N, C-alpha and C positions, 0 to 999 in steps of 0.2 A: 668799103665800109657798110654800104647797104646790105651787102651779102651777110656780113657778120651780124648786123643788127637783125636781119631776118631770122638767121639761125638762132640767135639769142632770144628773140621775141617768140619764135616758135617753141623753143624749149620752155620759156616761161609760161606760154599759154598751155602747154601740155604737161607741165611738171606735176609730179605726185607730191602730196604733203609728206613732210618728214615724220620720223617716228615720234619725236617729241610733240609735234603738233597733233598727231593722231591721238597720242595718249592724253593730251590736254582736252581734246574734243570728247574723248570717251569719258573722261572724268566729269566734264560738264554734263554729259548725257546721264551719267549715273546720279549726279546730284540733282538734276532738274526734272528728269522724266517722272511722270506720274503713273505710267503704265508699268506693270511688273515685267511684261515681256521686253520692253525697251531696256530696262535696267539689267535684265538677265543677259540680253545680247551684248550690252556694253561690258559687263563683267567678264563674259566669255571672251570677248576680244582682248581685254586687258590680260587675261590669263595666257592667251597665245603670245602676247608681246612681253610677258614678264621675264622670260628666260633670256631673251636677246637684249631687252632694255631694262635690265634689273634695277639699275640705279634710278632711272627716270620714273619707272612705274612705282617704285617704293617711295620716291620723294613726293610725287603728286597724288597717288591713288590710295595710300595707306589709310588715311582718315576716312575716305569714302567707303573703302572696303569694311572697315570696322563698323561704320554706320549701317552698312548692309547687314552685317551680322546681328546688329541690335534690332533693326526694324523689320527685316524680311525673314524672320526666323520660321515662318510658316511654310516657306517654299524651300524644299530640300535641294533643288537643283541650283538655285542661285547661291545658296550657302556653300555648296560644294565648290562652285567656281571661285567664290571669294576665298575660301580656305586654301585652295590650290594656289591661287595667286599670291597670298601671303606666304605660303611655304616656299614658293619659288623666289620670293624677295629675300627671305631670311636665309635660306639654304640654297646654295648654287648647285647645279648639276655638274659633277666632276667629269663625266664622260664627254659632255659637250665642250667643257673647257679644254679637255685634252685634245679633242678634235680640232678646235679652233687654234690651239697653240701649235699643233703640228702643221697646220696650213700657214701660220703666220711667221714661225721662227725656224731657222735652220736646225738641223739635227744636232750639231755640236753644242748649241746653247739651249737645247731643249730642257734639260733638267733644271738649270738655273732659272730659265724663264718660267717654268712650271712652279717652282718654289715661290718666286716673286708674285706670280699671278694668284697663287693659292693664298698667300698671305694677304694680298689686297682684297680678295673675295671674302676672306674670313673677317677682315676689318669692316667691310661693308655690312656683312651679316650681323656682326656684333652691334654696329650702330643702329640698324633697323630693329634689332631685338630690344635694345635699351629704349628706343622710342615706343615700341609696342607695350613694354611692361612699365612704362612711366605711370600709366593708369592701371592699378591692380585690378580694376573692374574688367579690363580686357581679358586677363587670365581667368578670372572667375566666369566670364561669359564663355570662354573656350571650354571650361570644365562643364558648364551647363549644356553646351552643344554636344558633348560626348555622351550625354544620356539619350540622344536620338539614335534609334536603332537603324535608321537608313544608312546603307553602306556608303553612299556618296557624301554623307556628312561626317559619319563617325571615323572613317579611315583617314580622310584629310585632317580631321581634328587631332587624331593621334600623332600623325606625322608632324603636324604643326607644333604641338606641345613638346615633342621629342627634340625638334630643332631648337626651340627656345631653351630647353634644359641644357643642350650641348653648348649653346652660345653663352648663356648667363645662368649657370646652374644654381648658385647660392641664392640669387635674388628670386628666381622662379620658385625654388623650394620654399622660401619664406612665405611667398604669397599663397602657395598651395596649402602650406601647413596651417595658416590662419583661416583658410576658406572653409566654410561649413561643409562637411562630408566630402571634402576635396579628394582625399586619399581613397575613400570608399568608392567613389565614382571610378577612379582609375583601376581599382581592384576588380571591378565588374568586367573589365576588358578580358580578364583571364577566363571568364565563363562564356565568352562569345563563341558561338558555334562556327563562325567563319574563321578559318585558320589564319588568314592574312591579318585580320584585326588582332587575333590573339597573339600572334608572333610579334607584331609591331608593338602590342601592349607590353610584352616582355622587355623589348628594347627600351620602351618608355620608362618602365619601372626600374630598369638598370640605371638609367640616368638619374631618376628621381631619388634613389636610395644611396647615391654616392656620398659618403662623408657626412651624413646627417643621421645621428643616432635616434632623434625623435621620430623622424619619418620611418626609419627602420623598425622601430617598436610598433608603430601604428600598422604598418604593412604586415608585420608578423602576427599581430593580434587580429588582423582581418582574415585569418585562416590561410595565409599565403603558403605556409609550409605544406599543408594538406593538398592544396591545388597544384603546387609545383611538383610535388612527388607523384601525384596522379598523372600529370602530363609526362613526366620522365618515364613512368611505367608504360603509359600508352604508346610513347614513341619508341620503346625498345631498349631503354636504359643505355648501356654503353654502346650498343649497336645502333643507336638512333642517330639522327642527323643534327643539323645546326640548332634545331629547337631545343634539344637536350643540352647543348652547350650553353644556350642563352639561359635556360632554367638554372643550370649549375652556377653560372656567373651571378645571377640574381641571388641565389642562396648564399654564395660567398659574400656578397655585399651585405646581406642581412645578418650574417653570423660573425663576420670578422671583427674583432675588437668590440663586441657587443655582448657583455656577460648576461644581460637580461634575456636577449633572444636565444643565447646558447642554453640557458637554463630552461627556457620555454620549449626549445627543441628537444631537450633531454626528457623533460617531464611529460611531453606529449608522445613519448615512445616512438619518435621518428628515427632514432639511431637504429632501432631494430629493422626499419624499412630500408636501410642502406646495405644490409648484408647481401641481398640478391644482386646488387650492382657488380660485385666482385666474383661472381661465379664464372670462372674461366674454364672452358673445356680442355680436353686433352690435346686437341689439335689447335695450336696457337700460331699457325703459319698464316701469313697474309693479313696482317692487321692493317686496316685502312687508317689513313691519316686522321679522319674524324673520330674513329674509335680510340685512337691513341690520345687525342685531345680530350675526349669525354672522360676517359679513365684517369687521365692526369688531373682533371678538375675534380673528379670524385675523390681521389686521394688527397688533394688539397683541402677538400671539405672535411674529411676525417681529421686532418692535421689541425684545422682551425678549432675543432672541438677539444683537442687535447694539447694545444700549444703551451709551451712552458711559460709564456707571458700571461696566460689566464690565471685567475685565482686558483690557489692550490686545491681548495675543496671542490670547486667545480670540475677541475681537471680530473681529480681522483674519482668523482662520481661518474664522469663520462667513460673513463678507463674501465671502471667496473661494469658499466652497462655494455661496453663493447666486448668484454670477455664473456659476459653471461649470454649475450645473444649470438655468439659465435662469429662476430666480425673479425676479431683478432685471429681466430683459426683460419678464416678464409684468406686473410692477408698473408699469413704464413704459407698457405698453399700456393699463392701466386709467387711468393718469394722463392719457393723451392721448385717451381714449375720450369719446364724447358720451352724455349721458343718465345719467351716474353721479350719485347723490345727493351733495349738498354736503358732508355730514359724512363720507361715505366718501371723497370726493375729498380732503378736508382730511387725513384720517388716512393716505391713501395717500401724499400729499406728505410727511408727517412720516416715514412708513416708508421711502420712497425716500431721504430725507435721511440717515437713520442707516445705511442700507445702504451709501451711497457715502462716508460721512464718514471721511476719513483713508485711504481705499483708492484708490491711484492708478489701478489698472485700472478699477475701478467708476466713478471720476470721469471717466476718458477715455470710457468707454462712454456715460455720461449726457450728456457734451458732444456726442456724435454723434447723439443722439436728435432726430428732427424731428417736429414736429406735423403731422397730416394736413390741411394747409391748402394753398391755392393762391395764391401759390407756397409751397412748404414753408419753415417757419421753425424754427429751433432751439427745443427745449423750454425752454431757459433764457430765451430772449427772450419766449416766450409767458407763462411764469410771471412774469417781471418786469413784463410789461404788466398782469397781475392785481394785482401788489403796489402799483404806483403809481396804480392806479385806485381812487378813493375810493368808488365805488359797489359794490365787491366786499365780501363779508362780512369782518368784522374777523379772525375766526379763520383764514380762508383766507389773508389777507394776512400774518398771522403765520407760517403754515405755509410760505408761499413764501419769506419772509425766512430762515427756518430752513434751508430747502432750499438757498438760495444760500450761506448761511454754511457749511453742510456741504460743498458743492461746492468751496469755496475753502480748506477746512481742510487745511493741510499740502500744498497743491497749487500749487506755484510756477508750473507750466505754465499752469494755469487762471487764476491771478492775472495772468500776463503777457498772456494772451489778452483778458481783460476790460479791462485798462489800454490795450492796443493799439487797442481800438475807440474810444478817446478821442483818440488822437494824430492830428494833421492828415494824416499820410501814409497812414493806413489808413481814413479816413472814407469811406463809400459813401453818396452822396446818395440812391440809389434804394432802399435797404433800411434797416430799423430795426435798430440794433445794441443790445447790452446797455449800452454806454457812453452812448449817446444817451438811453436810457430812464432811466438813473441820474441823468444831468444834468438831465433834464426833471423827475424827481421831486424832485431836490435843491432846485430853485428854483421849484416849483409853489406854489399858494396853499394847498394842504392841508398842515397841519403834520405829520400822520401820515406822509404821503408823504415830506416832508422828512426826518423822523427815520429812516424805513426806508431811504431812498436813502443817507443819510449813513452809517448803520451798515453797509450792504452795501458801499459804496465803501471804508470803513475795513477791512473784511475782505479786500478785494483788495490792501491794503497791509500786512497783518499779517505781521510778521517777514520782510519782503522789502525790503531796502534798495534794490535795483535799481529796483523799481516805484515806490518813493517818489520817487526821482530822476527817473524817467520822467514821473511825473504832473506834475512842475513844468513840463513842456513844453506842457501842455494850455492852449489859448487859447479864450476864449469871446467870441462876438459878442453884446454886450448889446443894442444898438439900432443902427439905421441911422445912418450918418454919424459914428459914434464908433469909435475904435480898439478892437480886441479887448483884453480883459484876461485875466490868468491865472486859472485855477480857484482858486488860493490867495487871490488878491486879491478875487475875487468872493465867496468865503466870508466873508472879513473885512468886506466891504461890507455883506452881509446882516446880520451880527452887529451892526454899528454902527447899523443902521436900527431896531433894537429890535422884532423880530418876536416871535412867541409863544415861550413858555418851551420847549415841546417842540422847536421848530425850532432855537432857539439851543443847547439841550443837545445835539442831534444834530450840529450843526456844530462845536461845541467838542470833542465826542468825536472827530470826524473829524480836526480839526486836531491834537489831542493824539496820536492814533495816527500821523498823518502825520509829525510832527516828532520823535517819540521815536526816539532812536538814528539821527538823520539830520541832521548839522550843516549840510548844504547847504540843507535845507528851513528850518532855523532862521534861517540867513543871509537867505534870501529873505523870510521873514516879518519880520525886524527891519529889512530894507531899506526897508520902508514906514514912514515917520515917524509915521503915525497909529496904528499898532497898539499900541505900548507905552503911550502915554497913555490909549488906550481901556481897556486891561486894568487899569491902575492906578486909573483912575477907577471902573471897575466894582467892583474889590476894596475900595476905600476907602470907598464909600458904605454907608450903613446902610439897607438895604432890607428888605422884608417876608419872610415865611417862604417864599413861592414863589420869590423871587429868590436865596435863599441857595445853592441848588444851582448856579445860574449863577455866583455869586461864587466858589464852590469850584472850579469848572471853569476859570474865568479864572485863579485862583491856580495851578492845576496847569499850565496852558499857559505862564504866565510862569515858573514853576519849570523847565519843560522848556527854555525859552529860556536859562535860566542854566546848567543842568546839561549840556546838549549844545551849548553855545556854544564855537566854535573861536577866538573873539576876532579874527575877521577884520574886523569893523566897529569902528572906534575909538570911536564914540559909544555903542555897546551891547556893551561887553565884560562879562565876568562881574562884575568888580569894580564897574563903573559901575551895572549893573543891581541889584546888591545894595545899593549906596548909595541908589539910587532907591527901592527897597523900604523901606529904613530911614527915609528922609525922608518919603515920601508915605504909606506904609501902616503901617510898623512891623513888625518881625520877628515879634513875638508875635501881632499881629493877622493877619499873613499866614499863619502856621501855623494859627491858629484857623480862618480862612476855608478853608484847605486841608482841614481836618478835617471840614468840612460834608459832603463827598462820602460818606465812609464812614459817617457818622452818619445818613444819609437812610434812611428805612424801606424804600424800594424797592431800595436797594443790596444788602442781604443776600438779598433774594428773588431778584434777578438772578444773584447769585454762586453759587446752589445748583446749577443745572444749565444746560447750553448752550441748551436749547430755550426760546424766549421764551414765557412763560406769564403773561399779564396778563388781568385780568377786564375792563378797559375800555381804550379807546385812550389816555385821559389818564394811565394808569399806565405807559405805555411810555416810560421815561426812561433806563434803563440796559441795556447789553449785557453778556453774560457775559464775553466776552473783554476788554472794557474794564475790568471790575472786576479782572481779573488785572493789567492794566497799572497801575491805580491802586494796588493793593497792592504792586506792585514799585517804583513811583516815589515814593510818599509819603515813605518814610523817607529815601531818598537826596536828595530835594529839600530836606527839612527840614535835613539836615546841610549841604547845599551853601549854603543861605541863611545859616546860622550860622557858616560857616567864614570865617576871615580870609584875606588875600592870601597870607600865608606858608604857611598850611595848603594853599591851592590849589596853590602851587608844589610843596610836598612831595607833594601828591597827583598832580600831573602827573609828577613824577619817579618816583613809585611806579608810575604807569600805564605810563611808558616801560619801567621795569624789568619790569613784568608782561608788556608786549608782547614784550620780549626773551625772557623766560621762555616766553611762549607760542610764539614762533618755535622756541625750542629744543625745547619739548615737541612741536611739530608735526614737527620733524625726527625726534625719537625715535619719534613715532607712525608716520611713514613707514618708519623702520627696523624697527619692530615689525611693521608690515604685511608688509614684505618677508620678515622672518624667519618670520612666520606662514605666508606662502605657501610658503617653503622647508620649514617644518615639515609643512605639509599634504602637500607632495610626498614628503617622507621617510616620512610616515605611509602614503601610498599604496604606496611602495616596500616598506615593512615589511609591509604587508598582503599584497602580491603575493608577497614572499619567504616569508611565513608560510604562504600557500597552497601554494607550491612545496614548503616543508618538510613540510607535511602529506602532499602527494602522495608525496614521497620516503619519508616515514615509512611510509606504507601499502605502498609498493613494497618497502621493507626488511622489513616484516612478512611480506609474501608470500614474499619470498626466504628469510627465516628458516624459514618453514613448509616451503618446498621442501627446504631444507638438512636440516631435521629428518627429512623423509620419506626423503631420500637416506641419512642416517645409519641410519635403521631398515633400509632395504634393504641397506646395507653390513653391518650386524650380521648380517642373515639370510645374506648371501653368505659372511661370515666363518665362520659356523657350518658352512656347506656345504663351504668350502675346508678346514676342519680335518679332514674325513673323507678328502679326496683328497690330502692333503699327502704321503703316502708315495709314491704313484704319480708325482706331479710331481717329487719328489726324484730318483727313478731316471731319469726322462726328462732332467732337467737334467744329471745326471752323464754320460749318454750324449752329449748335445749338447756338453758341455765337452771330452770326448775327441775328438770329431770336429773341433772347433775347433782343438785342439792339433795334430792331424795336418795340418790344412790350413795352419796356420802353418809347420810344418816344411817342407812342400812348397814353400810360397812362398819360404821362405828358400833352399832349394836352387835354385829357379829364379833367384832373384836372384844367387846365387853363380855359376851357369853363365853368366848374362848378362854379369856382370863379366869372366869369363874370355874369353868370345867378343869382348867389346869390346877387350881387351888384344891378342888374337891379330889382330884386324882392324887394329889400329894397326901391328903388326909387318909385316903383309902390304903395307899401304900404303907403308911405308918400303922394302920389297923392290921393289915396282913402280916406285917412283921411281928406285931404283938401276938397274933394268933399262932404263929410258928412257935413262939416261946411257950405258949400255953400248951400246944399239942405235945411237946416233949415231956412236960411234967405230968400229964394226965395218965392215970393207970386204970381207970375203970371205963367200961363201955358206955355207961349212961352219960358220963361226962363227955365222951366223944360224940354221942348222938346229939346231946344238947348243943355242943360246939358246932356240929354239922348243920343243925337247924338254924342257928344264928348266922352261920356263914352263907346259907342259901338266901336268907332274907337280905343280907347285905349285898349279895350278888344281884338279886332282883332290883334292889335300889340302884346299884351301880349301872345296870343295863339301861335304865332310863336317862342316865346322866352322861355316860361316855359318848363322845362324838366320833372321833376318828384317830385313835392312837394305836398304832400297830404294836408298839411295845407292850401295851396293856394286855392285848390278846395273848402274846407269848407268856407274859407274866402269869395270867390266869391259868394257862395250860400247865405251866410249871407248878402252880399252886394245886391243881387237880392231881398231878402226879404225886406231889408231896402228901396230899390228903389220903390218896389210895395207899401209899406206903405206910402212912401213919395208921390207917384203919387196919391194914394187915398186921402191923406191929401190935396194935391194941387187941386184935382178935387173938393173936398168939399169947398175949399176956393174960387176958381175961377169960379166954376159952369160950364157954357157952353163953356168956353175957352179951356177946355181939350179935346183932340181928342182921343177917345177910340181905334181907329184903330192903331194909333201909339203905344199905349201901348201893343196891341196884337203882333204887329211886333217886339217890343222890347223883349217880352217873347220868341218868336220863336228864335230870335238871341241868346238869353241867353242859350236856350236848346242846340242849335247847338254848342255854345262855350263849354258847359259842355261835349258834346260828343268828341269834339276835344281835350279837356284837358285829358279826359280818355285815348284817343289814345296815346297822348304824354306820359302819365304815364306808359302805357304798354311798350312803346319804351325805356323809361328810365330804367324800371325794367330789360328788356332784355339786355341792355347795362351794367347794374350793374353785372348781372350774368356772361356775357362774360368777364367783367373785372376781376371778382373773379377767373374765370377759367384761365385767362391769368396770374394772379398773382401766382396761384398754379403751373402752368407750369413753370413760372419763378423761383419759389423756387426749384422745382425739378431739373431744369436745372442748377441752382446754386450749389446745393448739388452734382450733378453728376460731374460738372466741378471741384468742390473742391476735390472729391475723385480721379478723373482722374489726377488732379494736384499733389496730394499726391503720387499716383502710379508713376507718371512721375518722381517726385523727387527721389523716391526709385530706379526706374530703372536707372536713371542717375547716382545715387551713385554706384549702382552695376556695371554699365558700367565702371565707373571710377576705381572701384576696379579691375574689369576684365582686364582693360588696364594696371593697375599697375602690376597685376600678370603676364600678357603677357610680359611686359617689363622685369620683373624678369626672366621669362623663357627664353627670348631671350638672356639675359645676361648669364644665365647658359649654354644655347646651344652654345653661342660664346666661353665660357670657355671650354666647352666640345670639341668643334671643334679644339680649340687651343691645348688641351691635345692630341687629336687624331693625329693631324699633327705632334706633338712632338714625339709621340710614333712611328708613321710611319717612321719619319726621323731616329729614333734610329734603327728600324728594317732594313731600307735600309743600314745604316752604318754597320750593322751586316751582310749584304749580303743576306738578304731575299728579294724575289721578291714580290712586293705588287702592286696590281692594284688600280689606283686612281678612285675616284668616277666619274671623267670625262670620263675615259675609259669605266667604267661600263655603264655610261649613253649613250655613243656613241654606245656601243655594243647593249644596249637595243633598241636604236633608229633604228639601222640597222635591228635588228630582227623584229621590228614593220613594217619597210618598206617592208621587205620580205613578211610578212604576208599580208600586204595590196595588194602587187602585186599578190599574190596567190589568194586573194579574187577577184581582178579584173579579173583575168583569168577565175575564176569559173563563174563569172557573164557573161562574154562574151560567154563562152560555153553554158550557160543556154539560152542566147538570140539566139544563133545559133540553138539550139534545138527547141526553140519556133518557129523560122522562118521556 
């Protein structure tokens, strides 16, 4: 006994404290130590124990560690230890856990023990995370510490926040979202020059942006796209490492299902920066796993931008941008390249599919792409060859089918080109066409090829009545020696032969798509007497679970034959077919079988999205577009089967009425289009007129400013003119006197002119009388006396005539007449005529002519002087008018100035009255105030003193001069 007691006592004396006790002591030391070094050592010790004693350290030390973060923020070392300890508490080290589990458990139960241990560790971490974020200030404190540039603080803080987001994502996201500048602080991590912090910052942002649209928008508008694309380029794009993968994952988080960020990405021209990612060289051998992952994520990023679930307008704009920048062309290059891994090729086909879906320009470009083969073949043909080849991978065949569907989606031109390759007039025996491949796959032995070809051909007919009618012309040669049969008949023949379920489902979907909304195809189908009995037999039988879908599709096909029947065949009118259903099947049974389609488990999966996504080939039974058709027709077919003949007639009448209404609506639509065109033209005119108005308004503004300048100049000139008004008045008076004298002279000249004109008329009368007398005179003495009187009259006329040219010529004519009369008189009287007197008369006449010429010159000079005087008179009159106008304006301005002066005097009088009142009040209050009179007297005395001083100075100067 003593021996055992000694051993036990020795062990007790030398026993080491347990981990729990040590942790308790360290916590007490952290809480009570006043020295920073002591607290730092205690926190360092807690960090070393936190991995092994995670639960104990978390339970006892978490509050102390949070307090350290709050109080010791100036010491980066202790902050780093505290953050590392908190990280170890919240997030366990998986490698150490695996090592411990390998030592503790046998190999057989290793995986089960690992799972249980991992779940337990996750629960502990979640509990500690909830405890930490109970106080939102703790997360805010952590965000504040991330602003520290010290590596020992920033890196543990990033890891700590990432662990919190992994454990309790939604709660931490909410705290960060309401924290001021919380997201911006995290975005600064991407600009850190230390790659470790930058890379862990990427992981942090990945967790932060999961499933939170608000944070995604904030991160995007913090220039995240620019920074991430720069990092991807720096790291080598698709040839980069794990950092590129992290950037791409973050971009996917920001863009997926976030239309705002997608629009921001497109508007920022970041789509153009994606093109270099897909530049693949000629040597595509030896792709690393990381490169495959990176390129796969890049393709997914392109698909996110053009996903069918996005708004149609946003998808169309992204598709346009991808075509314009050459991204689609680069993807088609990868599509036709050799050596590309199968999963990358499959994802590339899916990406190209969604880039061209519904975009006419992109679809036309894809139709022009040729494979690098000899001879070159269209890319569509090469892809269809892979789809109908049963040796190709299943996922690749699904991708090709999706690509073909997207190529034909809302593409009537492409649908026409595919159907045209089946028509007899366009078949080329030397080349393989898309139509030949589809027919070959439709009737091959592989059921998956049958289904894919039927669905692909159905998309060539989707919502295109013209191609449905054209496809009825297709004839097939089944075997030698037999006549060709139509494609429609061959499909029904294969159905009646009882092939695999997948094949029959594909053919029935093709027939339903073909005959929906196409009465001509329905008539062709009913024209074969075997088709309706086959359908009724299939529907009425009680078959197993696998055949129920076929029965539902047969019921749908028969319902289409009723609903789109134009009653052109007497044996198969709408009423007879309904009677047949009622007798052979029963209306309730028919509706029940029709409902088998929508109740099938694979129907809802296919209706979710356009891309075929099936785990195995056997699950490929429904097409997305066909599910839309079933949803549209199921209700109307049920009503059509239950309707009576009278209801059908009423419905036909309603249809006719609706057609009439549709025609009227069409007319109104055309009218609206025309009015819309006119409205656009008027808007353009309004815009042009508005621009002209703006230009005119600017011109008017400039002119107004010029007018204001002229007004200012006018006011200045008016002030100057006011000084010179006296001198101008005297000048005006002198000019008026001169004008008056000139007017009097002109009047005098006019009076004289009138007198001369009267005298001239009298002389003309006298000359005419002398002519009469000269004819009657026969004696020379009488002629001489007449000549003497004529000379006297001519001398008198010379003093009076002023300036008449006609008188000169008249006198000359008179001289000639006198000479002729003198000669006549000399001939009659002979010797009685005196020649000397005649000569004297001629001399006098020449003298008179010279005098008249002189008088004419004087009259001309007087006329010119009169014209000049009249001109001066007009100038003086205009000047006087202008001066009179200026005078009136100045008088008006003087009147206004006087009025303003009177107003000012009244205002000054009121002001003086107010001043006197205020002074009186101040005097009443006891203030001493000097009156203006006193001030004036003081000023006068000062002036007198200055004058006396000036006089004294002048006297002194005079004395000095003396």
